Each structure stands twice: as C-alpha cells, then as structure tokens.
C-alpha positions as CSV (number, residue, x, y, z in Angstrom):
1,M,-5.3,41.4,-29.4
2,S,-8.3,43.6,-28.3
3,T,-10.7,43.1,-25.5
4,F,-14.3,42.3,-26.1
5,A,-15.3,45.8,-25.1
6,E,-12.8,47.3,-27.6
7,W,-14.2,45.0,-30.3
8,A,-17.8,45.9,-29.3
9,A,-17.0,49.6,-29.5
10,R,-15.6,49.1,-33.0
11,Y,-18.5,46.9,-34.2
12,P,-21.6,47.9,-32.2
13,E,-24.1,46.2,-34.5
14,A,-22.2,42.9,-34.5
15,A,-21.8,43.1,-30.7
16,A,-25.5,43.7,-30.3
17,D,-26.2,40.7,-32.6
18,L,-23.8,38.5,-30.6
19,I,-25.4,39.5,-27.3
20,R,-28.9,38.7,-28.7
21,I,-27.6,35.2,-29.8
22,L,-25.9,34.5,-26.5
23,C,-28.7,35.7,-24.2
24,T,-31.8,33.8,-23.5
25,A,-35.2,35.4,-22.7
26,A,-35.9,36.2,-19.1
27,T,-38.2,33.8,-17.2
28,P,-41.7,35.0,-16.5
29,D,-40.8,34.9,-12.8
30,S,-38.8,38.1,-12.2
31,G,-38.1,37.2,-8.6
32,G,-35.3,35.0,-7.3
33,S,-31.5,35.0,-7.2
34,E,-28.7,34.0,-9.5
35,A,-28.2,30.9,-7.3
36,R,-31.8,29.8,-8.0
37,V,-31.3,30.3,-11.7
38,Q,-28.2,28.1,-11.6
39,Q,-30.2,25.3,-9.9
40,Q,-33.0,25.7,-12.5
41,V,-30.6,25.6,-15.3
42,R,-28.8,22.5,-13.9
43,I,-32.2,20.7,-13.5
44,R,-33.3,21.7,-17.0
45,V,-30.0,20.7,-18.6
46,A,-30.1,17.3,-16.9
47,A,-33.7,16.8,-18.0
48,L,-32.5,17.4,-21.6
49,G,-29.8,14.7,-21.2
50,A,-26.7,16.8,-20.5
51,M,-24.6,17.5,-17.4
52,T,-23.3,20.7,-15.9
53,W,-20.9,21.5,-13.0
54,R,-20.3,24.6,-11.0
55,N,-17.2,26.6,-12.0
56,N,-16.0,28.6,-9.1
57,V,-13.4,31.2,-10.0
58,G,-11.1,33.0,-7.7
59,A,-7.8,33.0,-5.8
60,T,-6.8,32.2,-2.2
61,K,-4.0,33.7,-0.2
62,A,-1.4,31.1,0.5
63,R,1.0,30.9,3.4
64,C,3.9,28.6,4.1
65,P,2.8,26.0,6.7
66,D,6.3,26.0,8.3
67,C,7.1,29.7,8.5
68,N,3.8,31.4,7.8
69,A,5.5,33.5,5.0
70,P,3.2,34.6,2.2
71,Q,3.3,32.5,-1.0
72,V,2.0,32.8,-4.5
73,P,-1.9,32.8,-4.4
74,V,-3.6,29.6,-5.6
75,R,-5.9,30.4,-8.6
76,Y,-8.8,28.2,-9.5
77,G,-11.5,28.1,-12.1
78,L,-11.4,28.1,-15.9
79,A,-9.5,30.9,-17.7
80,N,-8.1,32.2,-14.4
81,D,-4.4,31.6,-15.1
82,S,-3.6,35.2,-14.0
83,S,-5.5,38.3,-12.6
84,R,-4.6,40.0,-15.9
85,L,-6.3,37.3,-18.0
86,N,-9.3,37.2,-15.6
87,K,-9.9,40.9,-16.2
88,R,-10.3,40.2,-19.9
89,I,-12.2,36.9,-20.0
90,K,-14.4,35.5,-17.3
91,S,-15.5,31.8,-17.5
92,S,-19.1,31.0,-16.9
93,D,-20.9,29.8,-13.7
94,L,-21.8,26.4,-15.1
95,I,-19.6,24.2,-17.4
96,G,-21.1,21.1,-19.0
97,C,-21.2,18.5,-21.7
98,I,-24.0,18.0,-24.1
99,P,-24.3,14.6,-25.9
100,R,-24.6,15.1,-29.6
101,H,-25.3,12.3,-32.0
102,V,-23.2,12.8,-35.1
103,T,-25.1,12.1,-38.4
104,P,-24.5,8.9,-40.4
105,A,-22.5,11.0,-42.9
106,M,-20.2,11.8,-39.9
107,V,-19.6,8.2,-38.9
108,G,-22.7,7.9,-36.6
109,T,-20.9,8.4,-33.3
110,T,-22.0,10.5,-30.2
111,I,-19.7,13.2,-29.1
112,G,-19.8,15.5,-26.0
113,Q,-20.1,19.2,-26.9
114,F,-18.5,21.6,-24.4
115,A,-21.2,23.8,-22.8
116,S,-21.0,27.0,-20.8
117,F,-23.9,28.9,-19.1
118,E,-23.5,32.3,-17.5
119,C,-26.4,32.5,-15.1
120,K,-28.1,35.8,-14.3
121,R,-31.0,36.7,-12.0
122,P,-34.4,36.7,-13.5
123,G,-35.1,40.0,-15.3
124,W,-31.4,40.7,-16.1
125,T,-30.5,42.4,-19.3
126,Y,-27.0,42.9,-20.8
127,T,-25.6,46.4,-20.0
128,G,-22.0,46.1,-21.1
129,T,-20.3,46.4,-17.8
130,E,-16.6,45.3,-17.7
131,R,-17.6,42.1,-16.0
132,E,-20.4,41.4,-18.5
133,A,-18.0,42.1,-21.4
134,G,-15.5,39.6,-20.0
135,Q,-18.3,37.0,-19.6
136,A,-19.4,37.8,-23.2
137,A,-15.9,37.4,-24.4
138,W,-15.7,33.9,-22.8
139,L,-19.1,32.9,-24.4
140,A,-18.0,34.2,-27.8
141,L,-14.7,32.2,-27.5
142,I,-16.5,29.0,-26.6
143,S,-19.0,29.5,-29.4
144,S,-16.3,30.2,-32.0
145,L,-14.7,26.9,-31.1
146,G,-17.9,24.9,-31.6
147,G,-19.1,24.9,-28.1
148,F,-22.5,25.8,-26.8
149,A,-22.5,29.0,-24.7
150,Q,-25.0,31.5,-23.5
151,F,-26.1,33.9,-20.9
152,T,-29.3,32.6,-19.2
153,T,-31.9,33.8,-16.8
154,G,-33.3,30.3,-16.5
155,E,-34.4,29.4,-20.1
156,V,-32.3,26.7,-21.7
157,Q,-32.6,25.2,-25.2
158,L,-29.9,22.8,-26.2
C-alpha cells in the first residue's frame, strides 16, 4: 500500500485533477482564520439541510490515578487508531451527514451521505505538504466510498 504522496508522485496529472475536484474556490474575503471558515461552512451546510460536527484528532498522555504511572495514550478522532496511521491519513475538521433523496428507481427513500470537510483559511492553495497529502488521502478515501469530501476555504456546494 502506498501513501497518497507516493501515488501523487507516480501519477502527477491524476493527483492534480483529484486536488482540483476536492478543493473549492477561495472566498473573496482573503482575511480570517481556519476557525472562522469552519463556522461559515457549518452555517452554510446547515442552511442546505445537512449537519456537521467538529472532529478533533489527537492523543492525551494518560497516567494511572492510583500510582501515577504512565499509561498508553488515549487517541481520539477518526482514522487516528495509531500514530503511524495518523501520519498517512488525516481525517477532516468537520464530519457530517447530507440527506439525499433516492430516486424512485431506487425505492424512493432518503439516505444520509457521509460528508467530510477539511477547512482551510481563506486564500489557501494546495501545496502538497505531508499534512495536506494525508488530508487529501482521507478525502480521496471518503470520495471513493461514495461519501462527499472536499477541502474548503468557505465555499460549499452539496
């Protein structure tokens, strides 16, 4: 199994196409922070009838409450089962669910499509850093499984 960066090096044109698909256009306002973009995305997604939740990823140092001895760290966040996995794939800032009405030919039910938004400050462009490559690998994985996934600087189209 290769990393996204290795795949992108082997297939640069395909990687560039994938990044263009996963990235949204920058907002006209080039000021602001990633936190502001996250709030804008959450508001926009809710206005479009979907829901998102913050996906914090990390690990805490754990200590035994009785003897204060170090214990195995507690890991949290999606796709953060180990530090090794977290170096290869980095789950997005916002995780959500988009209601999708299935066509009559598909029984006419509504399903919830998994959604993942990696928020970036206004004016950001993809540069291929190790972190961005891990984030792109997550977005590509979600997209390949039928989910909705994208980098965003605030623009959202479901």
